[in-house]
C-alpha positions as CSV (number, residue, x, y, z in Angstrom):
1,M,0.3,0.0,0.2
2,L,1.1,3.7,-0.4
3,Y,0.7,6.6,1.8
4,A,1.3,10.1,1.0
5,I,1.5,12.9,3.8
6,S,1.8,16.6,2.3
7,F,2.6,19.4,4.7
8,P,2.5,22.7,2.7
9,K,3.7,24.6,5.8
10,I,3.3,24.7,9.6
11,C,0.5,27.1,11.5
12,I,0.6,26.9,14.9
13,T,-1.3,29.8,15.9
14,S,-5.3,29.0,16.5
15,V,-7.9,29.5,13.5
16,P,-10.8,31.7,14.6
17,Y,-13.3,29.5,14.9
18,P,-16.2,30.8,12.6
19,K,-19.2,31.7,13.9
20,I,-22.3,29.3,14.0
21,R,-25.2,29.3,15.9
22,T,-25.3,26.7,18.1
23,P,-28.2,24.9,18.5
24,C,-30.1,23.0,21.6
25,P,-28.9,19.9,21.8
26,P,-32.2,17.3,20.8
27,R,-34.0,16.1,23.0
28,G,-33.4,11.8,23.3
29,H,-30.4,10.1,24.0
30,L,-27.5,12.1,23.9
31,A,-24.3,12.7,25.5
32,S,-24.4,13.7,29.1
33,T,-21.2,16.1,29.0
34,R,-19.6,18.3,26.2
35,L,-15.9,17.3,25.6
36,R,-14.5,20.5,27.8
37,V,-12.5,17.5,29.9
38,L,-8.8,19.1,29.6
39,A,-6.0,16.0,30.2
40,S,-2.7,18.2,31.1
41,L,1.1,17.0,31.0
42,P,3.7,18.6,33.1
43,E,6.4,20.3,30.4
44,P,10.3,20.8,31.8
45,N,10.0,24.0,32.2
46,G,7.1,23.7,34.2
47,A,4.2,24.3,32.6
48,K,1.0,22.1,31.6
49,T,-0.1,21.2,27.6
50,E,-3.7,21.4,28.2
51,Y,-5.4,18.8,25.2
52,T,-8.5,20.2,23.2
53,P,-11.1,17.4,22.3
54,W,-10.6,16.1,18.7
55,L,-13.8,15.9,16.3
56,I,-12.9,12.7,13.8
57,V,-15.5,12.4,11.2
58,G,-16.5,9.6,8.9
59,L,-18.0,10.5,6.0
60,G,-20.5,8.1,4.1
61,N,-24.1,6.6,3.5
62,P,-26.3,5.5,6.6
63,G,-27.9,2.3,6.3
64,N,-27.1,-1.7,5.0
65,K,-27.3,-1.0,1.3
66,Y,-23.9,1.2,1.2
67,H,-22.1,-0.7,3.4
68,G,-19.1,-2.1,1.7
69,T,-19.4,0.3,-1.1
70,R,-16.1,3.0,-2.1
71,H,-17.9,6.2,-0.6
72,N,-18.1,4.8,2.7
73,V,-15.2,4.0,3.5
74,G,-15.1,6.6,5.8
75,F,-17.6,4.7,8.0
76,E,-15.2,1.9,7.8
77,M,-12.8,3.8,9.1
78,I,-14.7,5.3,11.9
79,D,-16.0,1.6,13.0
80,R,-12.3,0.6,13.1
81,V,-10.8,3.5,15.5
82,S,-13.8,2.6,17.3
83,Q,-13.0,-0.8,17.8
84,A,-9.2,-0.4,18.5
85,E,-10.0,2.4,21.2
86,G,-12.4,0.8,22.9
87,I,-15.1,3.7,21.8
88,L,-18.9,2.9,21.6
89,M,-21.2,4.9,18.8
90,N,-24.2,4.8,20.5
91,T,-25.4,8.5,20.5
92,I,-27.2,9.6,18.4
93,Q,-26.9,14.1,18.4
94,S,-27.1,16.7,15.5
95,K,-28.0,14.0,12.9
96,A,-24.9,11.8,13.8
97,L,-24.5,9.0,15.4
98,I,-21.2,9.5,17.6
99,G,-19.1,8.1,20.2
100,I,-16.9,9.9,22.7
101,G,-14.1,8.5,24.2
102,S,-10.0,9.2,24.2
103,I,-7.1,7.9,22.2
104,G,-3.9,8.5,24.5
105,E,-4.7,11.5,27.0
106,V,-6.6,13.0,24.4
107,P,-10.7,13.6,24.1
108,I,-11.9,12.8,20.6
109,L,-15.3,12.6,19.3
110,L,-16.4,10.4,16.5
111,A,-18.8,11.2,14.0
112,K,-20.9,9.4,11.2
113,P,-23.5,11.7,9.6
114,Q,-26.8,10.2,9.1
115,T,-27.6,12.6,6.9
116,Y,-26.2,11.3,3.6
117,V,-22.9,12.5,2.2
118,N,-24.2,15.2,0.3
119,F,-25.6,16.8,3.8
120,S,-22.7,15.8,6.2
121,G,-22.3,19.4,7.4
122,E,-25.7,19.3,9.0
123,S,-23.9,16.9,11.5
124,V,-20.3,18.1,11.7
125,G,-21.0,21.8,12.2
126,P,-24.2,21.9,14.8
127,L,-21.0,19.3,16.6
128,A,-18.2,21.2,15.9
129,A,-20.0,24.6,17.8
130,Y,-21.5,22.4,20.8
131,Y,-18.5,20.7,21.5
132,Q,-16.2,23.6,21.1
133,V,-13.8,21.9,18.7
134,P,-11.4,24.5,17.0
135,L,-11.3,23.8,12.9
136,R,-7.3,22.9,13.8
137,H,-9.2,19.7,15.4
138,I,-11.9,18.8,13.0
139,L,-10.4,15.6,11.1
140,L,-12.3,14.5,8.0
141,V,-11.8,10.8,7.1
142,Y,-13.6,10.4,3.1
143,D,-13.0,8.7,0.0
144,E,-11.1,10.1,-2.8
145,M,-11.0,9.6,-6.7
146,S,-8.1,11.2,-7.5
147,L,-6.0,8.7,-5.5
148,P,-5.2,5.4,-6.6
149,N,-7.4,2.6,-4.4
150,G,-5.8,2.1,-1.0
151,V,-3.3,4.9,-1.0
152,L,-3.7,7.3,1.5
153,R,-3.4,11.2,1.8
154,L,-3.3,13.6,5.2
155,Q,-3.7,17.0,4.9
156,P,-3.3,19.9,7.1
157,K,-5.7,21.9,5.0
158,G,-7.5,21.8,1.0
159,G,-10.2,22.6,-0.9
160,H,-13.6,20.5,-1.2
161,G,-11.8,18.9,-4.4
162,H,-15.1,18.7,-5.9
163,H,-16.4,15.8,-3.3
164,N,-19.8,16.6,-2.2
165,G,-19.8,15.7,1.5
166,V,-16.7,18.0,2.2
167,K,-18.6,20.9,0.1
168,S,-21.1,20.4,2.7
169,V,-19.0,20.6,5.4
170,M,-16.9,23.7,4.6
171,E,-19.8,25.5,4.4
172,H,-21.5,24.6,7.7
173,L,-18.2,25.9,8.7
174,D,-18.5,29.3,7.5
175,G,-16.6,28.5,4.3
176,R,-13.4,27.9,5.5
177,R,-10.8,25.2,4.8
178,E,-8.3,25.1,7.6
179,F,-9.4,22.0,8.8
180,P,-7.1,18.1,8.0
181,R,-8.4,16.2,5.5
182,F,-7.6,11.9,6.0
183,C,-8.4,10.8,2.3
184,I,-8.6,7.1,1.3
185,G,-7.6,6.4,-2.4
186,I,-10.7,5.2,-4.2
187,G,-9.7,5.5,-7.8
188,N,-11.4,7.0,-10.7
189,P,-14.4,5.3,-12.8
190,P,-13.6,2.8,-15.3
191,G,-14.0,4.1,-18.8
192,A,-17.1,5.7,-19.0
193,M,-18.9,4.6,-16.2
194,D,-21.3,7.2,-14.4
195,M,-19.6,8.5,-11.1
196,K,-22.5,8.1,-9.4
197,A,-22.5,4.2,-9.9
198,Y,-19.0,3.6,-9.2
199,L,-18.9,5.5,-5.4
200,L,-22.5,3.7,-4.6
201,Q,-20.4,0.1,-5.8
202,K,-19.0,-2.0,-3.5
203,F,-15.5,-3.1,-3.9
204,S,-14.3,-5.8,-5.9
205,A,-12.5,-9.0,-4.0
206,I,-8.8,-7.1,-5.0
207,E,-9.7,-3.4,-4.4
208,R,-11.3,-4.9,-1.2
209,E,-8.0,-6.4,-0.1
210,Q,-6.2,-3.1,-1.0
211,V,-8.9,-1.1,0.8
212,A,-8.6,-3.7,4.0
213,A,-5.0,-2.8,4.4
214,V,-6.4,1.2,4.9
215,F,-7.8,-0.2,8.5
216,S,-4.5,-2.0,9.8
217,L,-3.3,-0.8,12.9
218,D,-0.6,0.7,11.0
219,Q,-2.9,3.5,9.3
220,L,-4.7,3.4,12.2
221,D,-1.4,5.1,13.7
222,L,-0.8,7.0,10.9
223,L,-4.6,8.5,11.2
224,K,-3.9,9.5,14.8
225,G,-0.9,11.2,14.4
226,P,-2.2,14.7,14.5
227,I,-3.8,13.6,18.0
228,S,-0.4,12.2,19.0
229,I,1.8,14.7,20.9
230,G,5.2,12.7,19.6
231,C,4.0,12.6,15.9
232,M,2.1,16.2,16.0
233,C,6.4,17.4,17.1
234,R,7.7,15.5,14.4
235,W,5.4,16.6,11.2
236,M,5.8,20.5,12.4
237,L,9.5,19.9,11.6
238,L,8.5,18.5,8.2
239,W,6.1,21.3,7.8
240,N,8.9,24.3,8.5
241,K,10.9,22.4,5.8
242,G,8.1,22.3,3.2
243,S,8.7,18.6,3.6
244,R,6.4,16.1,1.3
245,L,6.6,12.4,2.4
246,S,5.2,9.9,0.7
247,E,6.3,6.1,0.9
248,R,5.6,2.0,0.3
249,L,4.4,0.3,2.8
250,Y,4.5,-2.7,0.6
């Protein structure tokens, strides 16, 4: 498998969060508390590092009909993280299935919008506002046709690349684009095949084998990289050098 990480520049300062009207939480089965628990570790100089929450969102379509399709790899990655970290996805909030937990000392919120891909922003915007998650801590996981099947790309920010789900998220974040993305390559439609039909089609046996490697523990470590303090420090060095990293894993 291939993966690629691009770091055009470092951005350490906080990005002002867009002004989004925070909706009143719906009645029913909701998270009992906001993700305002801040973990901290002592630094050598005696100062403490506080961890603000991360919102990790996988894009996909709800229902068994779409399970295993190319457009649902974002959902699959969230399921894999949920299993690996022991985070239960058992709460509905802001039109999304969510789970609250942590990776190491860092509090995280996993989310699978149930709005269908093209309207994912209807979940992401309100969740980010309600839990007061800054833009730089919103990690979006989705399928990417511009990448070969099974190739990963991690970016600190970017446009929507004609992906309607990403476009919806940006629209509900006041047009802002300064949030990281974890893209999973699914390749382009063969020949003159309709794009929508391709996205909603299940993987072939060979393609599924390639994509399955994406959900391995090694790739989960890559996804958790931005959340890990140690990895973040290493990434910052790469950003400072304007580095572009790609590596063949097999």
